[in-house]
N, C-alpha and C positions, 0 to 999 in steps of 0.2 A: 180707477185711474181716469183722469179726464184729459182729453186732447185740447189743443188750442182752438179747434173748431167748435168746441162745446159739448161734443159727445163723450159719453163714458165708454171705455173700451177695455178689453182684456189685454191687448197688446199695444204698447206705445213705442214708437221709434223716435230717435233723436238725431238731429244733424245741425251743427252750428248753433247749439242751444235752442233750437226750435223743435217742438214735439209734434208728432203726427200719429194718428191712430190708424188701425188697419182699414178703416173706411175711406180716409182721405189721403193716404200716403201716395197713391198712384196719381192723384190729380194735383196735389199741392207740393210734394217733395221735388227738389231739383232732379233733373235727369242726367244720366251718364252720357257724355258726348259720343260714345262709341256704340253702346247697346240700347240706349234710350230708356233703360229701366231706372226706377227710382234709386236715388242714392240715400241709403240709410245706414246708421251706425257710424263708426269712425274709420272704416276701411276705405277712405276716399283720397284722391290725389287732385290737387289743383295745379294747372300749368298753363301759362299764357292766357289766363282769364277763363279757362274751361275746366269743368269738373269731370272726374272719371272714377269708376271703380278701380281699385289698385290693380286687379288682374287684367282689366281692359286696357289700362294705361300701359301695362307691361307689353301688351301685344303691338302697340303702335308708338311706343315712347321714342322721342328723339334721343339720340345719343351724342355726347360731346366727342368731336373728332380728336381732341387732345387726350382726355383721360378715359374715354370710352364708357363713362358712366351715364346712366339715364339722367336727363335734365328734368328737374322738378323746380321750376321757378323761371326767372328771366334768362334769356339767352341772346347771343349775337349771331345773326345769320348772314354769312358772306355769300351772297348769291350772284354769281357772274356766269350765267349761262351754264356751260358744262361743268363749271367749278362751283360746287355748293358745299359749304362747310358749316356745321353747327357747333358753336362754342359755348361752353359754360361761361358765366361771368365769374371766373376764378378769382381767388383772393388777390392775384396780381394783375387782373385784367384792367386795362385803361378805362377811366370813367368818362372821358370826353368823347364827343362824336367821332366816328371813324368812317372814312370813305375807303373802299377797298376795290382794287381793279387788277386785272391781269393784262400785261402789256408785252409788246414785242421788244427785241433786243435793242433796236435803235432808240425807241422811246425811253427804255430804262437807262440807257447810256446818257441821254440828254438830262434826265432827272438826276442821275448820280453826279454828273459834273456840276450841276447847279447846287447840289445838296451835299457836297463833299464834307466828310467828317461829321455828319449829322445823323448817322445811323444808316449807312448805305453799304450794300455788298454788291457783288456782280450778279446776284440772283434776285435781290429784292431791295426795297428802299422804304424808309419811313420818314415822311416829311411832316414835321409838327409845326403848327402855326401858333404864334404867341401874340398877346396884346400887353401893353403896359399902361394901365390906367394912370391918370394924373396923380402923382404923389403916392402911387401904389406899386407893389412888386409885380414883376412880369408873370403873366398867367397863360397857361395853355388854353387854346380855344378849340382846336380840332386836329385830327391826324389824317394824312393821306398815305395809305399803304399800297405800294405797287410791287407785283411779283411777276417774274418772267414767265411767259406762256410756254407750255409744253413740257414742264418738269414732271418727273414721276410723282405719283400721288403722295407718297410718304415724304419725299423731298420737298414738295410744295408745302405740305403741312408744317414741316420743320422750319422752312423759311418763314412761314406765317407766324410761328411761335417766336422766331428770332425778331421779326419786325414788330410784333405786338409788345414784346418786352422792351424794345427801344421806346415805344410809345409810353409804356408804364414808367420807365426811367425818366423820361422827359417830364412826366407829371409829378413824380413823387421823390425824386432824388436830385439834389442840387448838382449842377455841372461842376461846381467847385469840389465836390466830394469824389467824383470819379472822372478819370481822363477818358479820351476817346478810345484808347486801346482797352481800358478797363470796361467800358460800356460794350465794346464788341465782344470781349471775352465773356462777359456775363450773358449776353444774348445768345452766343454760340453755345454756352454751357446749358442754357435752358432748352435749346433745340436738341442738344445731345441727350439730355434727360428724356425728352419726348421720344426720340428715336429708340433709345434703350427700352423705354417702357412698352412701346408697341412691338418690340422685337423686330425692328426693321432689318433690311439687308446689312450684314456686317460691314460691307464696303462703305456704305453711307455713314455708318456710325464712326468708322475709322477716319473717313474724310472730314467729318464734322469735328472730331477730336483734334485732328491735325490743324484744321482751320482755327479752332479755339486757341490752341497752344502756340500758334505763330505770332500772336499779338504780344506786344511788350507790356503786358499788364503788371500791375503792382504786385510785389511778392506777397504782401499781407492779404491781398484779395485772393490770390490763388491758394494760399495756405488755408484761408478761412472757408472758402466757398467750393473748392474742387470736389470735396467728398461729403457734402451735405445735401439734403433734399431741396427741391425748389421752394418748398414752404419755409424751410429754415433760412434759405437765401433771402427771401422776402423779409422775414423778421429781422435778419441782420441788417439789411439795407435800410429799413425804416428807422433803425436805431442810430444810423450814422449822424 
């Protein structure tokens, strides 16, 4: 057997369709970002531009704060001092740029008044900006998500899910298809699924369910989406 370096060798290693022999593997093969040992074979993980042995990656892997699974690929980092959340780019995740901040009650109240009926609650707000090209349809350019400072961790994350889903709706679902109450119901429904998934305090689950059900959402929406998974909700909304 012959290595790409020209030597004949008894043992050949392969990574990304490149072969290495036992003489040159230490000098030529890419190194694990954790243990600095050569990466050989197919038992490797790539994340955010770095390579790892799968067992090394398990020891330091980022985990999504929504689904709690390891992140293997692109991610969204909401880093605001004491509040740092790592999110998968889920199938429903907004694709436009997102600015994220934690604000006091006064600031949130001012934003909510300016942005009434555009995805606002007493605990968070999603402000989406649009442009309308000449002779073209209106397009989303970016989102600004504001969340009230000082909330319990799981509540903060649930509000983040709620506001992120507002952003997704703004990008992918026509406002003609869902009313304001429909949108709020859907966003609370996604937050409810999240709280149930992480086994949050039952009090917060019940409060979120009550918040969702107080909206005058369409009967067809409640009937179709109340008892299906978030993934099925996304599939249904994309087909509207």
